[in-house]
Backbone as numpy.savetxt, mean C-alpha at the origin, in Angstrom:
# Nx Ny Nz CAx CAy CAz Cx Cy Cz
8.98 -12.56 -0.13 7.92 -11.16 0.01 9.13 -9.84 -0.05
8.43 -9.00 -0.87 9.14 -7.75 -0.71 8.44 -6.59 -0.40
8.81 -5.28 -0.23 8.33 -4.32 0.09 7.95 -3.65 -1.10
6.80 -2.60 -1.33 6.67 -2.04 -2.29 6.15 -0.38 -2.04
6.37 0.48 -2.75 6.02 1.80 -2.57 5.56 2.26 -3.64
4.22 2.78 -3.77 3.84 3.65 -5.16 4.03 5.03 -4.88
4.87 5.74 -5.75 5.54 7.11 -5.50 5.56 7.69 -7.08
4.41 7.55 -7.61 4.54 8.13 -9.03 3.85 9.41 -9.50
3.03 9.66 -8.29 1.85 10.79 -8.54 2.72 12.11 -8.68
1.79 12.97 -9.13 2.35 14.23 -9.32 2.22 15.28 -8.13
1.05 14.95 -7.36 0.46 15.71 -6.20 0.20 17.05 -6.59
-0.60 17.41 -7.40 -0.90 18.81 -7.90 -1.56 19.62 -6.78
-2.11 18.97 -5.97 -2.88 19.81 -4.87 -1.98 20.15 -3.60
-0.49 20.02 -3.99 0.29 20.36 -2.88 1.37 21.30 -3.35
1.11 21.78 -4.67 1.92 22.69 -5.41 1.97 24.19 -4.51
2.88 24.92 -4.24 4.14 24.67 -5.00 5.31 23.76 -4.46
4.84 23.20 -3.04 5.70 22.15 -2.56 6.10 21.06 -3.65
5.30 20.72 -4.43 5.46 19.60 -5.32 5.84 19.98 -6.80
6.26 21.26 -6.92 6.90 21.89 -8.23 7.83 20.96 -8.87
8.74 20.64 -7.93 10.10 19.79 -8.34 10.38 18.48 -7.66
9.24 18.14 -6.57 9.28 16.81 -5.76 8.02 15.91 -5.97
8.22 14.69 -5.73 7.12 13.87 -5.94 6.52 14.04 -4.17
5.24 13.52 -4.10 4.75 13.67 -2.58 5.68 12.82 -1.72
6.14 11.92 -2.31 6.79 11.01 -1.19 7.94 11.83 -0.77
8.74 12.59 -1.43 9.90 13.22 -0.80 9.65 14.54 -0.15
8.24 15.00 0.24 7.90 16.00 0.92 8.41 15.84 2.60
9.16 16.57 3.15 9.59 16.61 4.59 8.63 16.59 5.49
8.37 15.79 6.56 7.34 15.84 7.39 7.72 15.78 8.85
9.06 15.40 9.10 9.68 15.63 10.30 11.21 16.26 10.23
11.31 17.24 10.38 12.71 17.85 9.96 13.13 17.36 8.62
14.24 16.62 8.37 14.73 16.04 6.86 14.04 14.71 6.68
13.27 14.30 7.64 12.75 12.85 7.07 11.37 13.18 6.41
11.41 12.39 5.33 10.21 12.43 4.22 9.31 11.52 4.52
8.04 11.58 3.59 7.12 10.68 3.70 7.90 9.13 3.13
8.44 9.28 2.24 9.18 7.95 1.71 10.17 7.49 2.69
10.87 8.32 3.58 11.77 7.85 4.57 11.07 7.02 5.70
9.77 7.21 5.82 9.11 6.72 6.86 8.44 5.31 6.44
7.99 5.33 5.13 7.76 4.14 4.50 8.56 2.97 4.40
9.94 3.42 3.97 11.09 2.40 4.14 11.40 1.97 5.27
11.53 2.87 6.41 11.73 2.53 7.80 10.66 1.51 8.26
9.48 1.84 7.93 8.49 0.87 8.39 8.65 -0.65 7.64
8.90 -0.58 6.49 9.10 -1.66 5.80 10.33 -2.58 6.32
11.33 -1.94 6.58 12.80 -2.37 6.97 12.29 -3.02 8.37
11.70 -2.30 9.06 11.39 -2.64 10.68 10.73 -4.14 10.70
9.88 -4.42 9.50 9.17 -5.95 9.64 10.11 -6.75 8.86
11.38 -6.42 8.51 12.02 -7.55 7.83 12.03 -7.36 6.42
11.46 -6.16 5.76 11.47 -6.40 4.25 12.24 -5.47 3.82
13.37 -6.00 3.20 14.60 -5.10 3.06 14.96 -5.23 1.43
14.09 -5.77 0.71 14.10 -5.62 -0.81 12.93 -4.96 -1.20
13.00 -3.59 -1.53 11.83 -2.80 -1.88 12.08 -2.40 -3.28
10.67 -2.38 -3.92 10.50 -1.61 -5.13 9.69 -0.15 -5.05
10.28 0.63 -5.75 9.43 2.02 -5.60 9.24 2.31 -7.06
7.60 2.53 -7.35 7.34 2.97 -8.82 7.19 4.16 -8.58
8.05 4.89 -9.55 8.29 6.25 -9.70 7.72 6.72 -11.02
7.36 8.07 -11.14 6.87 8.77 -12.30 7.30 10.22 -12.35
6.23 10.97 -11.84 6.70 12.49 -11.75 7.73 12.65 -10.87
8.64 13.68 -11.30 9.86 13.92 -10.64 10.80 12.73 -10.34
10.95 11.68 -11.21 11.49 10.53 -10.68 12.87 10.69 -10.48
13.45 11.56 -11.29 15.06 11.71 -10.96 15.19 12.29 -9.33
14.38 12.89 -8.89 14.74 13.38 -7.55 14.47 11.93 -6.43
13.97 11.13 -6.84 14.09 9.89 -5.83 15.29 9.22 -6.52
15.55 9.17 -7.80 16.75 8.29 -8.24 17.89 8.96 -7.72
18.12 10.03 -7.54 19.09 10.90 -7.05 19.50 10.40 -5.54
18.55 10.11 -4.80 18.59 9.85 -3.44 18.80 8.09 -3.17
18.71 7.42 -4.34 18.62 5.81 -3.98 19.87 5.39 -2.86
20.95 5.92 -3.37 22.15 5.31 -2.46 22.11 5.81 -1.03
21.62 7.17 -0.92 21.37 7.69 0.40 20.46 6.77 1.17
19.36 6.65 0.45 18.05 5.92 1.19 18.26 4.39 1.40
19.26 3.74 0.47 19.63 2.52 0.79 20.59 2.41 2.12
21.55 3.28 2.25 22.41 3.35 3.44 21.52 3.67 4.59
20.68 4.74 4.51 20.11 5.30 5.82 19.20 3.95 6.45
18.37 3.33 5.45 17.28 2.28 5.74 17.85 1.03 5.72
19.12 0.71 5.39 19.54 -0.79 5.06 18.73 -1.63 4.39
18.52 -1.16 3.28 17.43 -1.88 2.40 18.19 -1.79 0.83
17.74 -2.50 -0.13 18.09 -2.59 -1.41 16.82 -2.33 -2.01
17.04 -1.20 -3.10 15.80 -0.55 -3.77 15.99 -0.87 -5.32
15.00 -1.12 -5.83 14.58 -1.01 -7.41 13.61 -0.07 -7.75
13.84 0.54 -8.83 12.86 1.66 -9.16 12.37 0.91 -10.53
10.79 1.01 -10.58 10.27 0.81 -11.82 9.30 2.25 -12.19
9.98 2.45 -13.57 9.46 3.69 -14.13 7.99 3.80 -14.87
7.37 4.67 -14.33 5.83 5.03 -15.01 6.21 6.25 -15.89
6.28 6.01 -17.14 6.50 7.18 -17.85 5.23 7.97 -18.37
4.14 7.50 -17.92 2.84 8.03 -18.05 1.80 8.61 -16.89
2.99 8.71 -15.92 2.27 9.09 -14.50 1.52 10.25 -14.55
2.00 11.26 -15.24 1.25 12.57 -15.14 -0.05 12.42 -16.02
-0.29 11.34 -16.80 -1.69 11.29 -17.60 -2.38 10.27 -17.15
-1.93 9.31 -16.74 -2.63 7.97 -16.41 -2.58 7.89 -14.64
-3.48 6.99 -14.32 -3.65 6.89 -12.68 -2.76 5.79 -12.13
-2.97 5.34 -10.99 -2.28 4.38 -10.18 -2.38 3.04 -10.51
-3.58 2.58 -11.26 -3.87 1.38 -11.48 -2.81 0.55 -12.52
-2.46 1.80 -13.41 -1.31 1.40 -14.24 -0.04 1.49 -13.74
0.24 2.20 -12.67 1.52 2.25 -12.10 1.71 0.98 -11.41
0.67 0.38 -10.42 0.83 -0.96 -9.63 0.77 -2.05 -10.83
0.32 -2.22 -11.97 0.33 -3.18 -13.00 1.79 -3.17 -13.50
2.48 -1.97 -13.46 3.59 -2.24 -14.07 4.90 -2.85 -13.26
4.44 -2.99 -11.85 5.08 -3.67 -10.88 4.73 -4.97 -10.88
4.03 -5.73 -11.82 3.41 -7.01 -11.39 4.53 -8.01 -11.43
5.79 -8.12 -12.31 6.70 -9.03 -12.12 7.18 -8.84 -10.70
7.32 -7.94 -9.96 7.90 -7.76 -8.93 6.80 -8.27 -7.47
5.60 -8.02 -7.53 4.94 -8.43 -6.56 4.31 -10.04 -6.92
5.01 -10.56 -7.85 4.49 -11.95 -8.17 4.75 -13.20 -6.91
5.70 -12.81 -6.21 6.29 -13.67 -5.32 5.60 -13.11 -3.81
4.66 -12.12 -3.84 4.28 -11.60 -2.85 4.85 -10.27 -2.40
4.07 -9.18 -1.90 4.50 -7.94 -1.51 3.85 -7.34 -0.53
4.26 -6.41 0.51 3.44 -5.56 1.24 3.70 -4.23 0.76
2.64 -3.83 0.27 2.41 -2.50 -0.63 2.02 -1.32 0.14
2.57 -0.17 -0.07 2.18 0.94 0.69 2.16 2.06 -0.10
1.26 3.17 -0.08 1.18 4.26 -0.85 2.24 5.22 -0.53
2.96 5.91 -1.29 3.94 6.80 -1.13 3.53 8.07 -0.59
2.18 8.30 -0.12 1.70 9.30 0.22 1.00 9.40 1.70
1.14 8.47 2.20 0.50 8.01 3.57 1.54 7.95 4.66
1.28 8.67 5.79 2.18 8.54 6.75 1.36 7.69 8.09
2.11 6.74 8.62 1.31 6.15 9.36 2.37 5.18 10.25
2.00 4.54 11.55 3.26 3.98 12.16 3.38 2.61 11.84
4.38 1.89 12.18 4.70 0.44 11.84 3.71 -0.44 12.27
2.92 -0.15 13.25 1.86 -1.17 13.54 0.89 -1.40 12.42
0.85 -0.68 11.55 0.12 -0.97 10.08 0.54 -2.33 9.61
1.67 -2.21 9.23 2.62 -3.34 8.49 2.64 -4.43 9.47
2.50 -4.47 10.83 2.26 -5.60 11.72 1.22 -6.13 11.65
0.27 -5.28 11.40 -1.29 -5.77 11.36 -1.30 -6.52 10.35
-0.95 -6.10 9.20 -1.11 -6.82 7.94 -0.40 -8.24 8.11
0.80 -8.25 8.30 1.64 -9.39 8.46 1.04 -10.39 9.65
0.41 -9.74 10.63 -0.24 -10.82 11.68 -1.43 -11.36 11.10
-2.07 -10.76 10.41 -3.38 -11.09 9.44 -2.90 -12.12 8.64
-1.72 -12.02 7.91 -1.33 -13.15 7.06 -0.90 -14.39 7.79
-0.40 -14.18 8.72 0.15 -15.22 9.68 -0.96 -16.03 10.49
-2.23 -15.38 10.47 -3.30 -16.08 11.00 -3.58 -17.33 10.24
-3.50 -17.60 9.15 -3.69 -18.26 8.31 -2.74 -19.86 8.44
-1.93 -19.56 9.22 -0.65 -20.65 9.30 0.42 -20.19 8.90
1.45 -21.24 9.08 3.00 -20.82 8.80 3.31 -21.64 7.62
2.43 -21.91 6.45 2.90 -22.78 5.50 3.92 -22.19 4.67
3.88 -20.66 4.70 5.09 -20.29 3.84 6.42 -19.51 4.79
6.42 -19.91 5.80 7.26 -19.40 6.78 8.85 -19.41 6.48
9.15 -20.34 5.68 10.43 -20.40 5.36 10.76 -19.30 4.24
9.83 -18.90 3.47 9.93 -18.10 2.36 10.36 -16.64 2.56
10.29 -16.20 3.80 10.85 -14.83 4.36 11.76 -14.81 5.50
12.84 -15.87 5.44 13.59 -15.86 6.64 14.40 -14.60 6.92
14.32 -14.56 7.86 15.08 -13.15 8.28 14.27 -11.91 8.82
12.99 -12.02 8.50 12.21 -11.21 8.95 12.05 -11.05 10.47
11.91 -9.82 11.02 12.21 -9.52 12.57 10.87 -10.17 13.16
11.24 -11.02 14.28 10.37 -11.51 15.31 9.27 -12.16 14.56
7.98 -11.84 15.44 6.76 -12.52 15.11 6.27 -11.80 13.69
6.69 -10.51 13.45 6.12 -10.14 12.23 6.75 -10.64 10.92
8.20 -11.02 11.22 8.84 -11.66 10.33 8.32 -13.10 9.79
7.96 -13.70 10.92 7.18 -15.03 10.63 5.87 -15.02 9.87
5.09 -13.80 10.34 3.82 -13.95 9.73 3.89 -13.40 8.27
4.97 -12.46 8.11 5.35 -12.12 6.62 5.55 -13.29 5.74
6.26 -14.10 6.27 6.70 -15.42 5.37 5.18 -16.01 5.00
4.54 -16.21 6.00 3.18 -16.90 5.76 2.65 -16.12 4.68
2.64 -14.96 4.50 1.97 -14.15 3.58 2.47 -14.32 2.13
3.68 -14.87 2.01 4.02 -15.31 0.74 3.36 -16.57 0.25
2.63 -17.32 1.07 1.89 -18.37 0.43 0.30 -17.87 0.58
-0.32 -18.21 1.41 -1.82 -18.08 1.51 -2.16 -17.03 2.84
-3.11 -16.42 2.56 -3.39 -15.07 3.65 -4.46 -15.56 4.52
-5.30 -14.52 4.68 -6.26 -14.76 5.69 -7.27 -15.48 5.19
-8.19 -15.97 6.20 -9.29 -16.88 5.81 -10.79 -16.19 6.68
-11.73 -16.11 5.93 -13.04 -15.97 6.74 -14.21 -16.53 6.01
-14.80 -17.01 6.97 -16.27 -17.68 6.24 -15.89 -18.87 5.42
-14.77 -19.57 5.51 -14.51 -20.54 4.66 -13.80 -20.35 3.41
-13.66 -19.01 3.05 -12.94 -18.69 1.90 -11.41 -18.12 2.07
-10.60 -18.45 1.29 -9.22 -18.15 1.42 -8.83 -16.94 0.81
-8.38 -15.87 1.28 -8.10 -14.47 0.85 -6.63 -14.52 0.43
-6.00 -13.99 -0.52 -4.90 -13.92 -1.02 -4.45 -12.31 -0.89
-5.34 -11.57 -0.39 -4.89 -10.06 -0.63 -5.73 -9.48 0.44
-5.04 -8.84 1.38 -5.53 -8.42 2.68 -5.23 -6.85 2.60
-6.24 -6.06 3.01 -6.20 -4.55 2.92 -6.17 -3.94 4.45
-5.24 -3.16 4.89 -5.66 -2.36 5.96 -6.64 -1.31 6.01
-7.31 -1.43 6.97 -8.76 -0.62 6.90 -8.93 0.05 8.31
-9.25 1.25 8.33 -9.70 2.18 9.61 -11.17 1.99 9.83
-11.47 1.21 10.73 -12.92 1.03 10.99 -13.72 2.01 12.18
-12.44 3.12 12.50 -12.82 3.83 13.69 -13.31 5.18 12.98
-12.63 5.76 12.17 -12.56 7.13 11.69 -13.78 7.48 11.11
-14.45 8.63 11.35 -15.52 8.95 10.66 -15.35 9.33 9.30
-16.29 8.76 8.64 -15.97 8.80 7.05 -16.74 9.98 6.36
-16.08 10.49 5.16 -16.81 11.55 4.32 -16.75 10.93 2.88
-16.76 12.18 2.04 -16.58 11.83 0.55 -15.71 11.47 0.09
-14.32 12.10 0.60 -12.96 11.95 -0.18 -12.59 10.53 0.06
-12.92 9.80 1.19 -12.20 8.53 1.66 -12.38 7.45 0.63
-11.40 6.58 0.66 -11.53 5.30 -0.12 -12.43 4.44 0.83
-13.67 3.98 0.45 -14.24 3.26 1.50 -14.53 1.86 1.15
-14.86 1.02 2.10 -14.97 -0.36 1.84 -16.25 -0.88 2.44
-16.76 -2.07 1.78 -17.97 -2.73 2.19 -17.52 -4.15 2.25
-17.99 -4.92 3.35 -17.73 -6.43 3.37 -18.99 -7.16 3.50
-19.02 -8.17 2.95 -19.94 -9.04 2.82 -20.19 -9.83 4.33
-21.19 -10.89 4.31 -21.40 -11.67 5.26 -20.02 -12.57 5.80
-19.27 -12.98 4.80 -18.28 -13.85 5.05 -16.93 -12.86 5.55
-17.06 -11.79 5.47 -15.94 -10.91 5.94 -15.06 -10.34 4.94
-15.22 -10.55 3.72 -14.60 -10.26 2.55 -15.07 -9.15 1.86
-14.25 -8.31 1.34 -14.59 -7.00 0.68 -15.44 -7.21 -0.74
-16.62 -6.77 -0.75 -17.58 -6.70 -1.95 -17.66 -5.43 -2.61
-17.10 -4.26 -2.09 -17.07 -3.10 -2.79 -15.84 -2.20 -2.12
-15.28 -1.38 -3.11 -14.15 -0.54 -2.54 -14.33 0.57 -3.70
-14.50 1.62 -3.10 -14.72 3.03 -4.09 -14.79 4.32 -3.20
-14.77 5.49 -3.58 -14.84 6.83 -3.09 -16.37 7.05 -3.21
-16.92 6.45 -4.33 -18.22 6.81 -4.79 -19.15 6.06 -4.30
-19.58 6.46 -2.71 -20.67 5.74 -1.96 -21.09 6.31 -0.76
-22.23 6.24 -0.36 -22.58 6.76 1.00 -21.90 6.24 2.08
-20.90 7.09 2.92 -20.12 6.85 3.84 -21.00 5.90 5.02
-22.33 6.08 5.11 -22.98 5.37 6.32 -23.13 4.01 5.86
-22.92 3.68 4.71 -22.76 2.03 4.07 -21.76 1.20 4.35
-20.36 2.18 4.59 -19.18 1.78 4.58 -18.80 0.90 6.09
-17.91 -0.14 5.75 -17.11 -0.78 6.88 -16.28 0.26 7.46
-15.51 0.76 6.41 -14.35 1.47 6.72 -13.74 2.38 5.94
-12.56 2.76 6.04 -11.45 3.37 4.91 -10.32 2.56 4.79
-10.08 2.33 3.43 -8.77 1.67 3.22 -7.72 2.68 3.15
-6.37 2.53 4.02 -5.66 3.50 4.25 -4.37 3.56 3.38
-4.40 2.64 2.34 -3.15 2.59 1.43 -2.18 1.78 1.87
-2.49 0.52 2.25 -1.53 -0.52 2.58 -2.05 -1.82 2.38
-1.54 -2.69 1.66 -2.11 -4.13 1.32 -1.12 -5.22 1.19
-1.50 -6.27 1.89 -0.41 -7.58 1.67 -0.94 -8.24 0.57
-0.16 -8.52 -0.69 -0.53 -9.13 -1.73 0.14 -10.46 -1.53
-0.69 -11.52 -1.52 0.02 -12.86 -1.50 0.50 -13.36 -2.97
1.26 -14.42 -3.00 1.73 -14.98 -4.27 0.62 -15.36 -5.30
-0.23 -16.10 -4.64 -1.38 -16.71 -5.29 -2.46 -15.57 -5.72
-2.39 -14.48 -5.36 -3.18 -13.36 -5.83 -2.56 -12.56 -7.05
-1.09 -12.67 -6.99 -0.44 -11.83 -8.01 -1.03 -11.88 -9.51
-1.03 -13.08 -10.15 -1.47 -13.10 -11.62 -3.05 -12.64 -11.32
-4.09 -12.97 -10.79 -5.31 -12.48 -10.81 -5.39 -11.18 -10.65
-4.44 -10.35 -9.79 -4.54 -8.98 -9.53 -3.92 -8.42 -10.71
-2.78 -8.87 -11.22 -2.37 -8.29 -12.58 -3.23 -8.28 -13.60
-4.16 -9.28 -13.76 -5.02 -9.32 -14.75 -6.20 -8.43 -14.40
-6.59 -8.29 -13.56 -7.55 -7.28 -13.22 -7.15 -5.86 -13.33
-5.94 -5.53 -12.88 -5.50 -4.42 -13.10 -5.18 -3.85 -14.54
-4.77 -4.65 -15.29 -4.70 -4.45 -16.82 -6.19 -4.42 -17.36
-7.22 -5.14 -17.04 -8.57 -4.83 -17.26 -8.92 -3.52 -17.06
-8.55 -3.01 -15.74 -9.02 -1.71 -15.30 -8.52 -0.63 -16.08
-7.05 -0.57 -16.24 -6.31 0.66 -16.91 -6.66 0.68 -18.39
-6.92 -0.51 -18.85 -7.40 -0.53 -20.47 -8.61 -0.09 -20.76
-9.23 -0.31 -19.77 -10.97 0.26 -19.61 -10.79 1.70 -19.62
-10.17 2.19 -18.55 -10.07 3.91 -18.21 -8.75 3.95 -17.53
-7.83 4.46 -18.24 -6.49 4.70 -17.58 -6.37 5.64 -16.38
-7.56 6.57 -16.35 -7.55 7.48 -15.14 -8.02 6.72 -13.63
-8.27 5.26 -13.92 -8.84 4.65 -12.59 -7.71 4.39 -11.83
-8.14 4.30 -10.23 -7.08 3.95 -9.44 -6.91 2.41 -9.28
-5.78 2.21 -8.60 -5.66 0.57 -8.43 -6.73 0.02 -7.42
-7.16 0.77 -6.52 -8.45 0.09 -5.95 -9.31 -0.26 -6.78
-9.64 0.31 -8.04 -10.77 -0.16 -8.88 -10.13 -1.59 -9.48
-9.05 -1.69 -9.50 -8.41 -3.04 -9.85 -8.86 -4.02 -8.81
-8.83 -3.51 -7.53 -9.04 -4.69 -6.47 -10.67 -4.80 -6.57
-11.47 -3.82 -6.88 -12.99 -4.02 -7.29 -13.24 -4.96 -8.21
-12.38 -4.85 -9.39 -12.37 -5.70 -10.49 -12.20 -7.22 -10.08
-10.97 -7.21 -9.33 -10.62 -8.74 -8.72 -11.65 -9.20 -7.92
-12.33 -8.32 -7.03 -13.42 -9.00 -6.36 -14.63 -9.44 -7.06
-15.04 -8.71 -8.19 -16.17 -8.98 -8.93 -15.66 -10.41 -9.94
-14.56 -10.53 -9.98 -14.11 -11.77 -10.68 -14.08 -13.07 -9.81
-14.48 -12.85 -8.31 -14.44 -13.85 -7.59 -13.37 -13.77 -6.86
-12.49 -13.08 -6.69 -11.20 -12.70 -5.86 -11.58 -12.58 -4.48
-10.99 -13.13 -3.38 -11.33 -13.06 -1.99 -10.38 -11.92 -1.52
-10.95 -10.95 -0.97 -10.05 -9.88 -0.26 -10.40 -9.35 0.90
-9.49 -9.84 1.97 -9.85 -9.53 3.25 -9.60 -8.29 3.93
-9.84 -7.94 5.10 -9.74 -6.63 5.72 -8.94 -6.83 6.91
-8.00 -5.93 7.22 -7.09 -6.16 8.54 -7.40 -4.55 9.02
-8.49 -4.52 10.22 -8.59 -3.30 10.90 -7.35 -3.02 11.65
-6.91 -1.64 11.76 -5.73 -1.38 12.03 -5.67 -0.73 13.61
-7.05 -0.55 14.10 -7.06 -0.06 15.47 -7.01 1.49 15.34
-7.01 1.92 16.69 -7.00 3.52 16.94 -5.43 3.95 16.84
-5.02 4.34 15.48 -3.66 4.76 15.41 -3.86 6.06 14.51
-2.84 6.80 14.70 -2.83 8.08 14.10 -2.10 8.09 12.52
-2.83 8.40 11.75 -2.38 8.11 10.08 -2.85 9.24 9.41
-2.35 9.57 8.33 -2.93 10.37 7.09 -2.49 10.23 5.83
-3.38 10.33 4.94 -3.09 10.35 3.63 -2.89 11.74 3.04
-1.69 12.17 2.74 -1.33 13.52 2.29 -1.50 13.87 0.98
-2.96 14.60 0.67 -3.51 14.90 -0.68 -3.28 16.50 -0.83
-3.35 17.21 0.23 -3.36 18.63 0.18 -2.68 19.15 1.25
-2.53 20.69 1.34 -1.73 21.25 2.42 -2.43 20.91 3.94
-3.40 20.87 4.02 -4.00 20.72 5.52 -3.51 19.28 5.93
-3.59 18.30 4.79 -3.02 16.70 5.30 -1.48 16.95 5.72
-0.78 17.78 4.69 0.68 17.79 5.08 0.93 18.48 6.41
0.04 19.27 6.79 0.26 19.92 8.23 -0.01 18.51 9.23
-1.01 18.10 8.97 -1.40 16.95 9.93 -0.37 15.89 9.86
0.46 15.68 8.84 1.33 14.76 8.76 2.67 15.15 9.78
2.92 16.61 9.38 3.99 16.93 10.33 3.55 17.16 11.87
2.31 16.87 12.14 2.20 16.86 13.61 2.26 15.48 14.26
1.98 14.58 13.22 2.08 13.07 13.81 3.42 12.37 13.26
4.13 12.80 12.33 5.20 11.93 11.98 6.10 11.52 13.04
6.53 12.48 13.79 7.56 12.10 14.94 7.15 11.03 15.61
5.60 10.62 15.70 5.13 9.52 16.60 4.95 8.32 15.62
5.30 8.42 14.27 5.17 7.19 13.54 6.75 6.35 13.34
């Protein structure tokens, strides 16, 4: 299993801060950036081979690769999305399909959250058993053992086996902007979208997903169908496509934790309030 960060977006609502930088490189705690926090969290759970999908202002990340590898003791591979300013992140994630083929813990490059989120996902994966434990030797502690299991099969609910687990905030009060999820009687996701009544939602997807190896090919196919239908769609629309094709997608509630998706300047101020605690 590898770590993966999506960091290709332009962050237009954060200009002028993002005139020359991707959102992921915005500082939130002194010189510490959103990307630093993402890499630190992935490394903390033993995932030291990390893929970053880059696009807008990609050279700003490329120029920092050596420093990032040294600071976080990780190995980085960059995947270029040369259409990042035209197409949305369903295409970005599809471009990384060969890398998540053996399993990945995916995080959005514009989200600030504590490492407890990664641990929650890996623990949810490990709850299905230790069938794949040898696949991620070296992962730290119990989180590492759980992460190894995630390379095989993930969570179970209602007798269905899930190979995709989404971190979900089921505590936060929801509004229109959030990426909301609905779950069925078996505990699996039936709908994921921003375009729904918040009162009907189970919670908000926070931009962190554990992709099991068995989900990789079906997910890649769903993502391809999504961006070919409409390249402006989100990768979460690819998750919806996967669910409609019969794929089992589980949720992992993150509990009462501080986190923020950085879309605008208010979000950035919030990120700078909580980053030191992440």
